[in-house]
C-alpha positions in Angstrom: 0.0 28.8 20.3 -1.3 31.4 17.8 -3.0 28.4 16.0 -5.2 27.7 19.0 -5.7 31.3 20.0 -7.2 32.1 16.5 -9.2 28.9 16.5 -11.0 29.8 19.7 -11.2 33.6 19.4 -11.8 34.0 15.7 -13.2 30.8 14.2 -14.4 32.5 11.0 -11.0 34.0 10.4 -9.3 30.7 11.3 -11.5 28.9 8.7 -10.7 31.5 6.0 -7.0 31.3 6.7 -6.8 27.5 6.9 -9.3 26.4 4.3 -7.0 24.0 2.5 -5.6 22.6 5.8 -9.2 21.9 6.9 -9.9 20.2 3.6 -6.8 18.0 3.9 -7.8 17.1 7.4 -11.1 16.0 6.1 -9.4 13.9 3.3 -7.1 12.2 5.8 -10.0 11.6 8.2 -11.8 9.7 5.3 -8.6 7.7 4.7 -8.5 6.9 8.4 -12.0 5.6 8.2 -11.0 3.4 5.2 -8.1 1.7 7.1 -10.3 1.4 10.2 -12.7 -1.0 8.3 -10.0 -3.5 7.5 -8.3 -3.2 10.9 -11.7 -3.8 12.6 -12.0 -7.0 10.7 -8.6 -8.1 11.8 -6.7 -7.4 8.6 -3.4 -5.4 8.4 -3.9 -4.2 4.9 -1.9 -1.2 3.5 -3.4 -0.8 0.0 -5.3 2.4 0.8 -2.9 4.8 -1.1 -3.3 2.6 -4.2 -7.1 2.7 -4.1 -6.9 6.4 -3.4 -4.8 6.8 -6.6 -7.4 4.9 -8.6 -10.2 7.1 -7.4 -8.1 10.3 -8.1 -6.8 9.4 -11.6 -10.2 8.0 -12.7 -11.9 11.2 -11.7 -9.4 13.5 -13.4 -9.2 11.4 -16.6 -13.0 11.3 -17.0 -13.2 15.1 -16.4 -10.6 15.6 -19.1 -12.0 13.3 -21.8 -15.7 12.9 -21.0 -18.6 15.4 -20.7 -19.9 13.7 -17.5 -20.6 15.8 -14.4 -18.1 15.8 -11.6 -20.3 13.7 -9.2 -20.5 11.0 -11.8 -16.7 11.1 -12.3 -16.2 10.7 -8.6 -18.7 7.9 -8.2 -17.1 6.0 -11.1 -13.6 6.5 -9.5 -14.8 5.2 -6.1 -16.6 2.2 -7.7 -13.6 1.3 -9.8 -11.4 1.4 -6.7 -13.9 -1.0 -5.1 -13.9 -3.3 -8.1 -10.1 -3.4 -8.3 -10.1 -4.0 -4.5 -12.2 -7.1 -5.1 -9.8 -8.4 -7.7 -6.8 -7.7 -5.6 -8.4 -9.2 -2.5 -9.0 -12.6 -4.2 -5.3 -13.6 -4.0 -3.9 -11.4 -1.2 -6.6 -12.1 1.4 -5.4 -15.6 1.6 -2.5 -14.1 3.5 -2.4 -12.9 7.1 -0.6 -10.4 9.3 2.7 -9.0 8.1 2.5 -11.1 4.9 -0.8 -9.4 4.0 0.7 -6.0 4.7 3.7 -6.7 2.5 1.4 -8.0 -0.3 -0.8 -4.9 -0.2 2.2 -2.6 -0.2 3.4 -4.5 -3.2 0.1 -3.7 -4.9 0.5 0.0 -4.2 4.0 0.1 -5.7 3.1 -2.1 -8.7 0.2 0.3 -9.4 2.4 3.4 -9.2 5.5 2.1 -10.9 3.8 -0.2 -13.5 0.7 1.9 -14.4 0.8 5.5 -13.2 4.4 6.1 -14.2 4.3 4.3 -17.5 0.8 4.7 -19.1 0.4 7.8 -21.3 -3.2 8.5 -20.1 -2.0 8.9 -16.5 0.8 11.3 -17.5 3.7 8.8 -17.5 4.9 10.0 -14.1 4.6 13.7 -14.9 1.2 14.0 -13.2 -2.0 15.4 -14.6 -3.4 18.9 -14.7 -6.9 19.2 -13.4 -8.4 22.5 -14.7 -11.8 21.6 -13.3 -10.6 21.7 -9.7 -12.3 24.1 -7.3 -10.3 24.3 -4.1 -12.8 26.4 -2.2 -15.9 24.8 -3.6 -14.5 21.3 -2.9 -14.2 21.9 0.9 -18.0 21.6 1.6 -18.4 18.1 0.1 -15.4 17.0 2.2 -16.8 18.4 5.4 -20.2 16.8 4.7 -18.7 13.4 3.8 -16.7 13.0 7.0 -19.6 12.9 9.5 -21.7 10.8 7.1 -19.1 8.2 6.5 -18.2 8.2 10.2 -21.8 7.5 11.2 -22.3 4.9 8.4 -19.2 2.9 9.5 -20.1 3.2 13.1 -23.5 1.8 12.4 -22.0 -0.9 10.3 -19.9 -2.1 13.3 -23.1 -2.6 15.2 -24.8 -4.8 12.6 -24.4 -8.5 12.1 -21.7 -7.7 9.6 -19.8 -5.7 12.2 -20.2 -8.5 14.8 -18.8 -11.0 12.3 -15.8 -8.7 11.7 -15.2 -8.5 15.4 -15.5 -12.3 15.8 -12.9 -12.7 13.0 -10.6 -10.2 14.6 -10.8 -12.0 17.9 -10.3 -15.5 16.6 -10.5 -16.4 13.0 -10.6 -20.1 13.6 -13.4 -19.9 16.2 -15.4 -17.6 13.9 -15.2 -20.1 11.1 -16.2 -22.9 13.5 -19.3 -20.9 14.4 -20.5 -20.7 10.8 -19.0 -17.4 9.8 -17.9 -17.3 6.2 -14.5 -15.7 7.0 -13.2 -15.2 3.5 -16.4 -13.5 2.4 -16.6 -11.2 5.4 -12.9 -10.2 5.0 -13.5 -9.5 1.3 -16.5 -7.2 2.2 -14.3 -5.2 4.6 -11.5 -5.0 2.0 -13.9 -3.8 -0.7 -15.6 -1.2 1.5 -12.1 0.1 2.6 -11.2 0.4 -1.1 -14.4 2.2 -1.9 -13.9 4.7 0.9 -10.2 5.3 -0.1 -11.2 5.7 -3.7 -13.8 8.3 -2.7 -11.1 10.1 -0.7 -8.9 10.2 -3.8 -11.8 11.5 -5.9 -12.5 14.2 -3.4 -8.9 15.3 -3.1 -8.7 15.9 -6.9 -11.5 18.4 -6.5 -9.3 20.7 -4.4 -6.0 20.2 -6.4 -5.2 21.6 -9.8 -2.5 18.9 -10.3 -2.5 15.2 -9.6 1.0 14.3 -8.4 1.9 10.5 -8.6 4.3 10.9 -5.6 1.2 11.5 -3.4 0.3 7.8 -3.7 3.5 6.1 -2.7 4.4 3.9 0.3 5.0 7.2 2.2 1.2 8.0 2.0 0.5 4.4 3.0 2.6 4.7 6.1 1.0 8.0 6.9 -2.5 6.4 6.8 -1.3 3.6 9.0 0.1 6.2 11.5 -3.4 7.7 11.8 -4.8 4.4 13.0 -1.9 3.5 15.3 -1.8 6.9 17.0 -5.6 7.2 17.3 -6.3 3.6 18.1 -8.8 1.3 16.3 -11.2 0.2 19.0 -13.8 2.5 17.3 -14.0 4.6 14.2 -13.4 7.9 16.1 -9.8 6.8 17.0 -8.2 6.9 13.6 -10.0 10.1 12.8 -8.5 11.8 15.9 -5.1 10.5 14.8 -5.7 12.0 11.3 -6.7 15.4 12.6 -3.8 15.6 15.1 -1.1 14.5 12.6 -2.4 16.6 9.7 -2.6 19.7 11.9 0.6 19.1 13.7 2.9 20.7 11.0 0.8 23.8 11.1 0.8 24.0 14.9 4.6 23.6 15.0 5.5 25.4 11.8 9.3 25.1 12.2 8.9 21.3 11.6 6.4 21.6 8.7 9.1 20.6 6.2 9.8 17.4 8.2 6.2 16.1 8.3 7.1 12.6 7.2 10.0 12.4 9.6 7.8 13.5 12.5 5.1 11.0 11.5 7.7 8.2 11.3 9.1 9.1 14.8 5.6 9.2 16.3 4.8 5.8 14.7 8.0 4.3 16.1 7.4 5.7 19.6 3.8 4.6 19.7 4.6 1.0 18.5 7.6 0.8 20.9 5.5 2.0 23.9 2.6 -0.3 23.0 4.8 -3.3 22.6 6.1 -2.7 26.1 2.6 -2.3 27.5 3.3 1.3 28.6 0.7 2.8 26.2 -2.7 1.1 25.6 -3.2 2.0 22.0 -4.2 -1.6 21.3 -6.8 -3.1 23.5 -6.9 -6.8 24.4 -9.8 -7.3 21.9 -7.7 -6.1 18.9 -5.1 -8.1 17.1 -2.0 -5.8 16.7 1.0 -7.4 15.0 3.4 -5.2 16.9 2.1 -6.0 20.4 3.9 -8.6 22.3 2.0 -11.7 23.4 2.5 -13.1 26.8 3.0 -16.8 26.9 0.4 -18.7 28.9 1.6 -19.6 32.4 2.0 -23.3 33.0 -0.3 -24.8 35.6 
């Protein structure tokens, strides 16, 4: 209750007291935008944490070994995530549904276990110190990025590209029959999602003095998925609302702060259970949700 009282009665004091929480809400909102793009195109991909790690580690490594300015480091990190997203997408986007989800989770773990935990330049699992971090100065770029990315993705859904994604989500075979290059449009969505996730990782390093490899595991992937499931994916605002709610929840209910992942897991299970039994309309009829039960067509 004190959380909301201070928010509405003393917003300046609230901001000063919760600056890092606000920054983390912004980062998670950007991650929610990244998973929305692939969901909107009908793809259940869970590689966002991996692309986030690429953006984060690239930014920190460049800042440690190269004299380039931070914006350049962040740009390279985001672009590298997009490039690797393209390479990963070539084989995995041949899959659909739960098989695609499993393959992308496999990518996240392969990246973490095979590269981050074993390559010397990434700290071999010990993490990396980031002396150039500026926790307070890094908040403003995050707060500016969230509305800009939200608007850009919203506009994107109203272009021919967005219409093609919607058609693929509704019926991939019908979209292909109408001349839509399904593999190409799915790849574009996957690469954009990787770019946004990589950018989120680059931004997050600017507010942390230490890059922890455990932050980019399957747990983070499930957290990002929960944002989308709780908020809904009919428009870009839904996952953002889910991200804001779930990130702020441990602070609102402080006695459960240590059990954040457990709470997120319980919420995810409840939402999926209620949705599958049609008691909660998180998924609309126009969106393909792998956990939503399909009714068999009635016989004439």
